[in-house]
Structure formats: structure tokens, C-alpha cells
VOPAGU-2260 file (C-alpha; in pm, 1 decimal, decimal comma):
REM VOPAGU-2260
SITE   aa  ch    i         X         Y         Z
SITE  MET   A    0    9230,9   -5593,3     137,5
SITE  SER   A    1    9508,0   -5752,2     343,1
SITE  THR   A    2    9496,1   -5728,9     719,6
SITE  PRO   A    3    9710,8   -5440,8     852,7
SITE  PRO   A    4   10001,4   -5544,2    1078,4
SITE  VAL   A    5    9856,8   -5328,8    1358,3
SITE  GLU   A    6    9488,9   -5289,6    1447,7
SITE  ARG   A    7    9518,8   -4979,4    1665,0
SITE  LEU   A    8    9818,8   -4745,3    1650,2
SITE  ALA   A    9    9891,5   -4460,6    1889,4
SITE  VAL   A   10   10156,8   -4198,1    1814,7
SITE  ILE   A   11   10286,2   -3982,3    2099,6
SITE  GLY   A   12   10453,6   -3673,1    1957,9
SITE  CYS   A   13   10368,8   -3524,6    1620,3
SITE  GLY   A   14   10678,0   -3360,3    1476,3
SITE  LEU   A   15   10843,5   -3457,5    1149,2
SITE  ILE   A   16   10886,2   -3826,8    1230,0
SITE  GLY   A   17   10565,4   -3871,9    1426,4
SITE  SER   A   18   10352,6   -3705,7    1159,0
SITE  SER   A   19   10531,1   -3907,5     888,7
SITE  VAL   A   20   10453,4   -4230,5    1076,2
SITE  ILE   A   21   10089,3   -4126,2    1090,0
SITE  ARG   A   22   10072,8   -4031,7     721,2
SITE  ALA   A   23   10258,6   -4343,6     608,7
SITE  ALA   A   24   10047,1   -4574,5     825,9
SITE  ARG   A   25    9730,3   -4428,4     681,2
SITE  ALA   A   26    9850,0   -4418,0     318,8
SITE  LYS   A   27    9982,5   -4774,8     329,1
SITE  ASP   A   28    9713,3   -4935,3     546,1
SITE  ALA   A   29    9960,9   -5026,0     818,4
SITE  ALA   A   30    9704,6   -4963,8    1096,2
SITE  ALA   A   31    9327,7   -4987,1    1109,6
SITE  SER   A   32    9294,9   -4681,8    1336,2
SITE  ILE   A   33    9533,7   -4410,2    1451,4
SITE  ALA   A   34    9521,2   -4208,4    1773,6
SITE  VAL   A   35    9752,9   -3915,3    1849,4
SITE  TYR   A   36    9872,3   -3713,7    2145,9
SITE  ASP   A   37   10123,4   -3428,7    2159,1
SITE  SER   A   38   10220,5   -3229,6    2467,4
SITE  SER   A   39   10164,6   -2903,9    2276,9
SITE  PRO   A   40    9801,9   -2783,7    2252,9
SITE  LYS   A   41    9893,3   -2594,9    1934,1
SITE  VAL   A   42   10027,2   -2910,3    1773,2
SITE  ARG   A   43    9718,6   -3107,4    1875,6
SITE  ALA   A   44    9498,0   -2837,7    1723,4
SITE  ARG   A   45    9699,3   -2845,1    1401,5
SITE  VAL   A   46    9677,4   -3225,7    1379,0
SITE  ARG   A   47    9300,6   -3197,4    1411,9
SITE  GLU   A   48    9295,8   -2936,3    1134,2
SITE  LEU   A   49    9504,2   -3156,8     906,5
SITE  GLY   A   50    9276,8   -3455,6     970,1
SITE  MET   A   51    9570,8   -3696,7     976,0
SITE  ALA   A   52    9445,5   -3923,7    1253,4
SITE  ASP   A   53    9120,5   -4085,9    1354,9
SITE  ALA   A   54    9135,2   -3921,8    1697,8
SITE  VAL   A   55    9348,6   -3664,7    1879,1
SITE  PHE   A   56    9348,1   -3677,7    2258,6
SITE  ASP   A   57    9442,8   -3428,5    2528,6
SITE  THR   A   58    9629,6   -3683,0    2741,7
SITE  ALA   A   59    9875,2   -3957,2    2655,9
SITE  ALA   A   60    9686,9   -4213,3    2864,7
SITE  GLU   A   61    9368,5   -4155,0    2663,9
SITE  ALA   A   62    9552,3   -4178,9    2332,3
SITE  VAL   A   63    9711,6   -4516,7    2408,5
SITE  ALA   A   64    9398,5   -4679,8    2550,9
SITE  GLY   A   65    9346,9   -5005,1    2362,0
SITE  ALA   A   66    9646,5   -4947,3    2133,9
SITE  ASP   A   67    9834,7   -5250,8    2003,9
SITE  LEU   A   68   10138,2   -5041,2    1910,3
SITE  VAL   A   69   10250,9   -4712,1    2063,1
SITE  ILE   A   70   10521,9   -4512,4    1887,0
SITE  PHE   A   71   10684,3   -4247,1    2105,0
SITE  ALA   A   72   10813,3   -3967,8    1880,4
SITE  ALA   A   73   10908,6   -3715,9    2148,7
SITE  PRO   A   74   11261,3   -3571,1    2192,6
SITE  PRO   A   75   11493,6   -3842,8    2331,1
SITE  ALA   A   76   11522,6   -3701,2    2683,2
SITE  ALA   A   77   11142,5   -3671,9    2707,5
SITE  ILE   A   78   11056,9   -4028,4    2606,7
SITE  GLY   A   79   11085,5   -4178,3    2954,4
SITE  GLY   A   80   10845,1   -3917,4    3088,9
SITE  ALA   A   81   10609,8   -3971,5    2794,7
SITE  VAL   A   82   10598,5   -4345,1    2866,4
SITE  ALA   A   83   10520,8   -4271,8    3232,5
SITE  GLU   A   84   10233,8   -4041,7    3129,2
SITE  ALA   A   85   10094,1   -4304,7    2894,4
SITE  ALA   A   86   10138,9   -4596,9    3136,9
SITE  PRO   A   87    9793,0   -4583,0    3302,9
SITE  GLY   A   88    9622,9   -4628,5    2966,1
SITE  LEU   A   89    9838,3   -4908,2    2824,5
SITE  LYS   A   90    9678,1   -5244,3    2772,9
SITE  HIS   A   91    9842,8   -5575,7    2853,8
SITE  GLY   A   92   10049,4   -5694,2    2556,4
SITE  ALA   A   93   10091,2   -5352,2    2396,9
SITE  ILE   A   94   10410,3   -5292,3    2199,6
SITE  LEU   A   95   10602,0   -4976,1    2292,1
SITE  SER   A   96   10864,4   -4837,1    2057,9
SITE  ASP   A   97   11027,0   -4505,7    1973,8
SITE  VAL   A   98   11199,8   -4328,3    1685,1
SITE  GLY   A   99   11493,5   -4169,0    1865,0
SITE  SER   A  100   11852,4   -4151,8    1742,5
SITE  VAL   A  101   11987,2   -4278,1    2078,2
SITE  LYS   A  102   11896,9   -4625,5    2198,0
SITE  GLY   A  103   12090,8   -4720,3    2512,0
SITE  ALA   A  104   11978,6   -4442,3    2746,1
SITE  VAL   A  105   11631,6   -4421,0    2592,5
SITE  ALA   A  106   11576,9   -4796,0    2623,4
SITE  GLU   A  107   11663,0   -4780,6    2994,1
SITE  ALA   A  108   11421,7   -4490,9    3047,0
SITE  MET   A  109   11140,2   -4667,5    2860,9
SITE  VAL   A  110   11181,7   -4992,2    3053,8
SITE  ALA   A  111   11191,6   -4806,0    3385,4
SITE  ALA   A  112   10870,1   -4616,3    3308,7
SITE  ALA   A  113   10670,2   -4893,4    3141,0
SITE  PRO   A  114   10422,6   -5106,1    3339,2
SITE  GLU   A  115   10448,7   -5485,1    3352,4
SITE  GLY   A  116   10293,2   -5684,1    3071,6
SITE  VAL   A  117   10399,8   -5466,2    2776,9
SITE  PHE   A  118   10677,5   -5515,9    2522,3
SITE  VAL   A  119   10937,8   -5239,4    2500,5
SITE  ILE   A  120   11123,3   -5255,8    2166,9
SITE  PRO   A  121   11345,3   -4952,1    2106,1
SITE  GLY   A  122   11352,3   -4842,7    1742,0
SITE  HIS   A  123   11505,0   -4587,3    1509,4
SITE  PRO   A  124   11401,6   -4515,6    1149,3
SITE  ILE   A  125   11707,4   -4379,4     965,5
SITE  ALA   A  126   11518,2   -4106,8     784,8
SITE  GLY   A  127   11441,2   -3740,5     825,5
SITE  THR   A  128   11485,0   -3385,5     707,3
SITE  GLU   A  129   11582,7   -3062,4     879,9
SITE  GLN   A  130   11215,3   -2961,7     900,6
SITE  SER   A  131   10999,1   -3007,2    1209,8
SITE  GLY   A  132   10636,1   -2993,9    1317,0
SITE  PRO   A  133   10320,9   -3177,3    1204,7
SITE  ASP   A  134   10317,3   -3008,2     863,8
SITE  ALA   A  135   10667,8   -3135,2     784,4
SITE  GLY   A  136   10584,7   -3506,2     765,9
SITE  PHE   A  137   10513,3   -3701,5     449,9
SITE  ALA   A  138   10402,8   -4057,4     377,1
SITE  THR   A  139   10705,1   -4160,5     168,5
SITE  LEU   A  140   10973,4   -4055,6     420,4
SITE  PHE   A  141   11057,8   -4416,8     510,6
SITE  ASP   A  142   11050,8   -4567,5     160,8
SITE  GLY   A  143   11367,2   -4766,7     104,9
SITE  ARG   A  144   11522,6   -4643,6     430,5
SITE  TRP   A  145   11643,5   -4855,9     719,6
SITE  ALA   A  146   11454,6   -4892,9    1045,2
SITE  ILE   A  147   11671,7   -5032,8    1324,0
SITE  LEU   A  148   11507,6   -5227,3    1606,8
SITE  CYS   A  149   11698,4   -5306,7    1926,4
SITE  PRO   A  150   11534,2   -5607,8    2097,1
SITE  LEU   A  151   11586,3   -5641,2    2470,4
SITE  SER   A  152   11474,6   -6003,6    2514,6
SITE  ASP   A  153   11466,7   -6341,0    2338,1
SITE  ASP   A  154   11146,2   -6461,8    2503,1
SITE  PRO   A  155   10905,6   -6623,3    2249,4
SITE  ASP   A  156   10625,4   -6372,3    2318,8
SITE  TYR   A  157   10873,7   -6087,7    2289,3
SITE  ARG   A  158   11001,0   -6228,3    1956,3
SITE  ALA   A  159   10642,3   -6231,0    1830,4
SITE  ALA   A  160   10612,0   -5863,3    1925,9
SITE  VAL   A  161   10934,8   -5787,9    1738,5
SITE  ALA   A  162   10790,0   -5965,3    1434,3
SITE  THR   A  163   10477,3   -5746,4    1453,1
SITE  LEU   A  164   10683,9   -5428,0    1480,1
SITE  THR   A  165   10903,7   -5544,9    1192,2
SITE  ALA   A  166   10595,8   -5599,5     976,6
SITE  PHE   A  167   10470,8   -5252,4    1066,5
SITE  TRP   A  168   10791,8   -5078,7     956,4
SITE  GLN   A  169   10805,9   -5288,6     643,2
SITE  ALA   A  170   10450,8   -5183,1     562,9
SITE  LEU   A  171   10567,7   -4820,6     594,0
SITE  GLY   A  172   10829,7   -4893,0     326,9
SITE  SER   A  173   11136,7   -4952,1     545,3
SITE  ASN   A  174   11402,7   -5218,3     542,8
SITE  VAL   A  175   11437,6   -5354,1     896,9
SITE  GLU   A  176   11759,7   -5445,4    1078,9
SITE  LEU   A  177   11792,1   -5587,6    1431,4
SITE  MET   A  178   12084,3   -5448,0    1630,3
SITE  ASP   A  179   12220,7   -5432,0    1983,4
SITE  ALA   A  180   12140,0   -5093,6    2142,4
SITE  ARG   A  181   12501,2   -5015,5    2234,4
SITE  HIS   A  182   12624,6   -5099,6    1884,2
SITE  HIS   A  183   12348,5   -4880,6    1739,6
SITE  ASP   A  184   12470,7   -4584,4    1941,6
SITE  ILE   A  185   12828,1   -4630,1    1818,9
SITE  VAL   A  186   12719,4   -4664,4    1455,0
SITE  LEU   A  187   12495,9   -4357,8    1473,4
SITE  ALA   A  188   12766,7   -4155,8    1648,2
SITE  VAL   A  189   12975,5   -4209,2    1333,1
SITE  THR   A  190   12708,2   -4178,9    1065,0
SITE  SER   A  191   12481,5   -3911,1    1212,5
SITE  HIS   A  192   12577,4   -3754,8    1544,3
SITE  LEU   A  193   12934,5   -3650,2    1460,1
SITE  PRO   A  194   12832,2   -3507,4    1118,3
SITE  HIS   A  195   12565,1   -3299,2    1289,5
SITE  LEU   A  196   12812,4   -3178,9    1553,1
SITE  ILE   A  197   13058,3   -3079,2    1279,9
SITE  ALA   A  198   12786,0   -2901,4    1083,6
SITE  TYR   A  199   12670,3   -2703,7    1386,5
SITE  ASN   A  200   13030,4   -2606,8    1458,5
SITE  ILE   A  201   13121,5   -2509,9    1101,6
SITE  VAL   A  202   12814,8   -2291,6    1058,8
SITE  GLY   A  203   12877,5   -2131,9    1398,5
SITE  THR   A  204   13243,8   -2069,9    1311,5
SITE  ALA   A  205   13149,6   -1905,2     983,0
SITE  ALA   A  206   12914,0   -1674,0    1167,4
SITE  ASP   A  207   13192,5   -1580,0    1412,7
SITE  ILE   A  208   13464,4   -1490,5    1160,0
SITE  GLU   A  209   13480,5   -1112,2    1183,4
SITE  GLU   A  210   13639,2   -1061,6     839,5
SITE  VAL   A  211   13337,3   -1222,7     668,9
SITE  ALA   A  212   13003,7   -1046,5     699,2
SITE  GLU   A  213   12692,1   -1251,9     770,7
SITE  GLY   A  214   12541,0   -1132,0     443,3
SITE  GLU   A  215   12843,1   -1261,9     253,8
SITE  VAL   A  216   12812,3   -1602,7     417,4
SITE  MET   A  217   12454,5   -1625,3     293,1
SITE  LYS   A  218   12516,6   -1471,5     -50,2
SITE  TYR   A  219   12824,3   -1667,7    -148,4
SITE  SER   A  220   12749,6   -2005,7       9,0
SITE  ALA   A  221   12883,3   -2279,8    -216,4
SITE  GLY   A  222   12730,2   -2627,1    -219,7
SITE  GLY   A  223   12940,9   -2763,5      65,7
SITE  PHE   A  224   12858,9   -2489,8     314,9
SITE  ARG   A  225   12496,4   -2482,3     202,6
SITE  ASP   A  226   12462,5   -2852,9     281,1
SITE  PHE   A  227   12616,1   -2796,7     624,1
SITE  THR   A  228   12355,7   -2527,0     693,8
SITE  ARG   A  229   12079,2   -2772,1     604,1
SITE  ILE   A  230   12206,4   -3019,3     863,0
SITE  ALA   A  231   12264,7   -2741,8    1116,9
SITE  ALA   A  232   11900,6   -2634,3    1080,0
SITE  SER   A  233   11779,5   -2953,7    1249,1
SITE  ASP   A  234   11570,4   -2945,4    1567,0
SITE  PRO   A  235   11797,6   -2798,4    1839,9
SITE  VAL   A  236   11611,0   -2962,8    2129,4
SITE  MET   A  237   11632,9   -3307,9    1976,7
SITE  TRP   A  238   12003,5   -3273,0    1899,5
SITE  ARG   A  239   12079,2   -3133,7    2243,3
SITE  ASP   A  240   11930,4   -3453,8    2385,0
SITE  VAL   A  241   12116,4   -3675,3    2137,6
SITE  PHE   A  242   12459,1   -3540,8    2231,9
SITE  LEU   A  243   12393,0   -3556,4    2605,9
SITE  LEU   A  244   12238,8   -3903,8    2602,1
SITE  ASN   A  245   12498,7   -4054,2    2367,0
SITE  ARG   A  246   12795,4   -3861,2    2502,4
SITE  ASP   A  247   13031,4   -4158,7    2546,1
SITE  ALA   A  248   13001,8   -4279,8    2186,2
SITE  VAL   A  249   13007,8   -3924,4    2049,9
SITE  LEU   A  250   13319,4   -3830,4    2247,7
SITE  GLU   A  251   13496,2   -4150,3    2143,8
SITE  THR   A  252   13417,1   -4083,4    1778,2
SITE  LEU   A  253   13506,1   -3716,1    1812,6
SITE  GLY   A  254   13846,1   -3815,8    1953,0
SITE  GLN   A  255   13918,7   -4032,3    1649,3
SITE  PHE   A  256   13800,1   -3754,5    1419,3
SITE  THR   A  257   14025,8   -3502,5    1593,3
SITE  GLU   A  258   14328,0   -3729,1    1544,3
SITE  ASP   A  259   14244,6   -3774,7    1175,5
SITE  LEU   A  260   14192,8   -3400,3    1134,8
SITE  GLN   A  261   14533,8   -3330,8    1286,9
SITE  ALA   A  262   14691,4   -3578,0    1043,2
SITE  LEU   A  263   14515,4   -3403,1     755,9
SITE  SER   A  264   14637,8   -3066,9     882,3
SITE  ARG   A  265   14995,7   -3196,9     884,9
SITE  ALA   A  266   14961,7   -3326,7     528,9
SITE  ILE   A  267   14843,5   -2985,6     408,8
SITE  ARG   A  268   15116,6   -2803,2     598,5
SITE  ARG   A  269   15389,6   -3034,1     462,4
SITE  GLY   A  270   15254,9   -3033,5     106,8
SITE  GLU   A  271   15192,6   -3409,4     108,5
SITE  GLY   A  272   14959,2   -3420,3    -189,8
SITE  ASP   A  273   14974,8   -3798,6    -221,1
SITE  LYS   A  274   14821,8   -3840,3     126,6
SITE  LEU   A  275   14546,5   -3590,3      48,1
SITE  GLU   A  276   14463,5   -3760,0    -282,3
SITE  ALA   A  277   14458,6   -4104,8    -118,6
SITE  LEU   A  278   14209,7   -3984,5     144,5
SITE  PHE   A  279   13989,0   -3808,5    -108,9
SITE  THR   A  280   13988,0   -4118,0    -332,6
SITE  ARG   A  281   13884,0   -4341,4     -43,0
SITE  THR   A  282   13604,6   -4108,9      68,6
SITE  ARG   A  283   13479,0   -4073,5    -287,9
SITE  ALA   A  284   13440,0   -4451,6    -300,6
SITE  ILE   A  285   13232,1   -4441,1      18,6
SITE  ARG   A  286   13000,0   -4185,6    -139,6
SITE  ARG   A  287   12955,8   -4409,5    -442,8
SITE  GLY   A  288   12884,0   -4702,3    -212,9
SITE  ILE   A  289   12604,2   -4508,0     -43,1
SITE  ILE   A  290   12448,2   -4435,6    -383,7
SITE  ALA   A  291   12485,4   -4800,8    -487,9
SITE  ALA   A  292   12306,2   -4904,1    -166,6
SITE  GLY   A  293   12007,8   -4690,3    -267,5
SITE  GLN   A  294   12045,2   -4449,8      25,8
SITE  GLU   A  295   12107,9   -4138,8    -185,0
SITE  SER   A  296   12036,9   -4000,3    -531,1
SITE  ALA   A  297   12313,8   -4003,4    -791,7
SITE  GLU   A  298   12155,4   -3708,1    -972,1
SITE  PRO   A  299   12354,6   -3383,0    -991,9
SITE  ASN   A  300   12291,4   -3154,6    -695,0
SITE  PHE   A  301   12109,7   -3441,3    -519,6
SITE  GLY   A  302   11816,6   -3399,6    -758,4
SITE  ARG   A  303   11728,6   -3059,5    -610,4
SITE  ASP   A  304   11726,2   -2889,4    -948,0
SITE  LYS   A  305   11421,6   -3091,1   -1053,6
SITE  LYS   A  306   11214,8   -2970,4    -757,0
């Protein structure tokens, strides 16, 4: 057997992403041993029942003791506090990373809370579902998906730590990209945060239209609205944190979207079919590009009908 990229892994937070990291690391021999901590006693009890990890601890400091890599999978606004809780147990040279969808603010919080002698490397696997909790994770979640790492230093020892973390995510099945934290937050505002904000708003608007009963919304949901409801079912605490921590990039992107939406509204009002068709043709090409990049299924109905 090949040597795993990480000898001892600790995961702090065991929701969808945290539990998927644990399952993938075990299934793909990415870590020799796995320790877990979650702030919820119920979650810790469930992790013990599922037998996912080698050990489940009642404090973060105990869980990270001796760990070579610590993955913080808590909600974005809670990661700084989680690092502070774990700090007394961290060994010199440990690698600290996270899985959050915001990097700038989270990176600052991690660095501020981390003790000297550890390597903080913010990270973000671009993968997930609308489900949450330790039962929601699965070992293949990261297969073929991108994991973005946002290095904060170019020191040789730090580069070696980045190489170790890269090897870990590759072992979990991910493609790895290095990116500046600020650029990450702009990219994700476009590709993830704004779509979620729109989905939350559309579903909320549908529920508020008095002429349409709630039962009708559920009964007659076509594919488009149904897909919006899937996105809008995502963890509300996590997405609250995302929008507050990445507010500048989200508001900038939302401003551009609002301008484009107003232009689209004018085209509809004026009967400018050529402008509508040109936009729809361009966006269709983007969809096909996503499929060609292997980031989505080309099967009808996203392959759902086979499940």
C-alpha cells in the first residue's frame, strides 16, 4: 500500500462537507487515522454510531492533538472561534485548512486565532448538496471536482505544506487550483453566492404571491422552479455567514446582475426578440461548456430519472 499523504487527520465540524471529507479520506486511504470533533453533542453521538472515524472527542483541543492536518468544516463565521478552541492542542508544523465558501475574511480569522508554528492554508472544495448533517456526506462527493487553495505565503516550508494539502485533496479525488483569496471571493460571488441569493429570493417571492396558493406552488413546480428550491434548501446558517462575510463581492456582483436584469426587462417590454435570443444562445453555450469541463451531467433531467 502507498503511504497516505497525511498520517493523522482531524476534522472539526461534521456536516455534509466534514463528514464527506472523513468518508473520502477513509475510503481512499488519504489519512492513516481520523479524529473528529463537533460542537453539537448530538452530532458527536451520531458520528460515533456511524463509526466513520477512529476517535470522536468532546473538545476541539483533544481532537487535534498530534494531527498533521486539521480541516475546519464549521460555518464560515464560526471558523475563527473553532481555531481558537483547537489552538491549545495543535502541534508545531500542523497544517490548518477549511472548506468554507468565503476565503478573505475566514483567512484573516484563522491567522488571528492560530498559534505560531502552524501553517494556515485556506481552502474550498467546490462540491456539495443541499443536504446537511453527518448522515448527508458520501465518499465520492469530491470526485472530479475542484478544490481551491489560497496560499498566504511563499516560504519554502509553507510551500511544502501546500504540497501536502494538495496531495490530500487529490487523494480525495479533487482537481486542485491555487488562487488568491480575494480573487476566489469574487469568482464564487458570481458562480455560487449570487445564484443562491437569487434562488432564496425567487422561492420566497413565489411563497408571497397571494394569487398563487402554496399548494399550487408545490404541485405545479416545473423543472426550473424545482431546481431553485433545491438550491434554496441549503443550510441557512452557512449561507447567512457567506453573504455577510463576502458582502463586498456579492454586492458588486448583484449590482451588475441588477443592471443586466433591467436591460432584459427593457428587451421584453419593447419586444426585442433578437436581444433575447442572443442572450439565450450565449448562456446555452456556457451550459454546454460546463458539461464539456466534466462539472455536470449531460443526461436528461441531470440524470435524476435513473436514481
